[in-house]
C-alpha positions in Angstrom: 23.3 139.2 51.9 24.4 141.6 49.3 27.4 143.6 50.3 26.8 147.3 49.4 30.5 148.1 49.7 31.3 146.1 46.6 31.2 147.8 43.3 28.0 147.7 41.2 27.7 148.1 37.4 24.8 150.3 36.3 22.6 149.7 33.2 19.6 151.6 31.7 17.3 149.5 29.6 16.2 151.3 26.4 15.8 148.5 23.9 12.1 148.1 23.7 9.9 148.6 20.7 8.4 151.9 22.0 5.2 151.1 20.0 3.0 153.1 22.3 5.4 156.1 22.4 5.5 156.3 18.6 9.3 157.0 18.7 12.4 155.7 20.6 11.2 156.0 24.1 14.4 157.0 25.8 14.8 159.8 23.3 11.3 161.2 23.7 11.3 164.7 25.2 10.5 164.9 29.0 10.8 168.2 30.7 12.6 169.4 27.6 15.3 166.7 27.6 15.5 163.1 26.2 13.8 160.9 28.8 16.9 158.9 29.4 19.0 162.0 30.3 17.8 162.5 33.9 18.8 159.0 34.7 22.2 159.4 33.2 22.7 162.6 35.2 21.6 161.0 38.5 23.9 158.0 38.0 26.8 160.3 37.0 26.2 162.2 40.2 26.5 159.0 42.2 29.8 158.1 40.4 28.3 155.4 38.3 29.3 155.0 34.7 26.2 153.4 33.2 25.8 151.4 30.1 22.7 151.9 27.9 21.1 148.7 26.6 19.5 149.8 23.4 19.8 149.7 19.6 19.0 153.2 18.5 21.9 155.2 17.1 20.8 158.3 19.0 22.1 156.8 22.2 25.6 157.1 20.9 25.5 160.9 21.5 25.4 160.6 25.3 29.0 159.6 25.7 28.4 156.3 27.6 28.7 152.7 26.4 25.8 151.4 24.4 25.2 147.6 23.9 22.4 145.9 21.9 20.3 143.1 23.3 22.2 139.9 22.9 18.9 138.0 22.4 16.6 140.4 20.5 12.8 140.6 20.9 12.8 139.2 24.4 11.5 142.3 26.2 12.8 143.5 29.6 14.0 140.0 30.6 16.3 140.0 27.6 17.6 143.4 28.8 18.3 142.0 32.2 20.2 139.1 30.6 22.2 141.5 28.4 23.0 143.7 31.3 24.3 140.8 33.4 26.4 139.4 30.6 28.1 142.8 30.3 28.3 143.3 34.1 31.8 143.6 35.4 30.8 143.2 39.0 28.8 140.6 41.0 25.6 142.7 40.8 24.0 145.1 38.4 21.8 148.1 39.2 19.3 148.0 36.3 17.0 150.9 35.5 14.4 151.5 32.8 14.5 154.6 30.6 10.8 155.1 31.0 11.1 156.0 34.7 13.1 159.3 34.6 12.1 160.6 38.0 14.1 158.3 40.2 16.0 160.3 42.9 19.6 159.7 44.0 18.7 159.0 47.6 16.2 156.3 46.5 18.9 154.5 44.5 21.3 154.6 47.4 18.5 153.3 49.7 17.9 150.5 47.2 21.6 149.6 47.0 22.2 149.6 50.7 19.2 147.6 51.6 19.6 145.0 48.9 19.6 141.4 49.9 19.5 137.9 48.3 19.9 137.2 44.6 17.8 140.1 43.5 16.1 143.1 45.2 13.3 145.1 43.7 10.6 147.4 45.0 6.9 146.9 45.9 4.2 149.4 46.3 0.5 148.7 47.1 1.0 145.1 46.2 2.6 145.8 42.8 6.2 144.7 42.1 8.5 147.2 40.3 11.4 145.4 38.6 13.2 148.6 37.9 15.3 150.0 39.3 16.5 146.7 40.8 19.7 145.0 42.0 20.3 141.7 40.1 23.1 139.2 40.7 25.1 137.5 37.9 24.1 134.1 39.4 20.8 134.6 37.7 22.3 134.2 34.3 21.7 130.4 33.8 18.0 130.7 34.7 17.7 133.8 32.5 19.2 131.9 29.6 16.7 129.0 30.2 13.7 131.4 30.3 14.7 133.2 27.1 15.2 129.9 25.3 11.7 128.7 26.1 10.1 132.2 25.9 9.1 132.4 29.6 9.4 136.2 29.4 7.2 137.6 32.2 9.6 139.6 34.5 7.2 139.4 37.4 7.0 135.6 37.2 10.8 135.4 36.9 11.3 137.5 40.0 8.8 135.5 42.0 10.6 132.2 41.3 14.0 133.5 42.4 15.6 134.1 45.8 14.4 137.7 46.0 13.9 140.5 48.4 11.0 143.0 48.0 11.6 146.5 49.5 8.7 148.7 50.4 9.0 151.7 48.1 7.5 153.8 50.8 10.5 153.1 53.0 13.1 154.0 50.4 11.4 156.9 48.7 9.7 160.1 50.0 7.4 160.1 47.0 7.2 156.6 45.5 4.2 157.1 43.3 5.9 160.0 41.5 9.4 158.5 41.3 8.3 155.1 40.0 5.8 156.5 37.5 6.3 155.0 34.0 5.9 157.1 30.8 5.0 154.8 27.9 3.2 157.2 25.6 3.0 160.8 24.6 -0.2 161.0 26.5 1.5 159.9 29.7 4.1 162.7 29.3 1.5 165.3 28.5 -0.6 164.4 31.5 2.4 164.6 33.8 3.5 168.0 32.4 -0.1 169.3 32.8 -0.2 168.2 36.4 3.1 169.8 37.1 2.0 173.0 35.6 -1.1 173.1 37.8 0.9 172.8 41.0 1.1 176.2 42.6 3.9 177.2 44.9 3.0 178.0 48.5 3.0 181.8 49.0 
């Protein structure tokens, strides 16, 4: 079982092509800030010093380490591999820049309930790879998968000694927290929905 008292290294994956967003995804404005910034703020508040896995020079302005994918063009699985190569502890907490609504309590619940080689969330039958807790013992299998282009993260998780946490148990609003924003339309729709929510008088 994963020991939550041990240190964890945090990473935010921001190395995708961002083709649907039309610009660097982590730098797209969300609630008036670069989309990656809320995650950096949450991790800082939890005393994590995260590393960004990305290649855009704009990430250098956030004052945290930035590393490029060691094996380019391999998608999120390549980002997991790069994170674990750079991980200075036994496990890595890996987030994705396109899920900026993750709350601090949810991350703590994920960390303290983590088990086995990797732990990720599940909601309504769907597996959410990020945020997740990944062990460095996965590196040999990650290297093999990248070499033969077996790049589906869901399939990789299913083949490992993994633990699926119900997102409803670790989050008070899992559908909102684990929403992904992959295009300007996704952001516009979310902002529209937020503006339509009226406070209770």
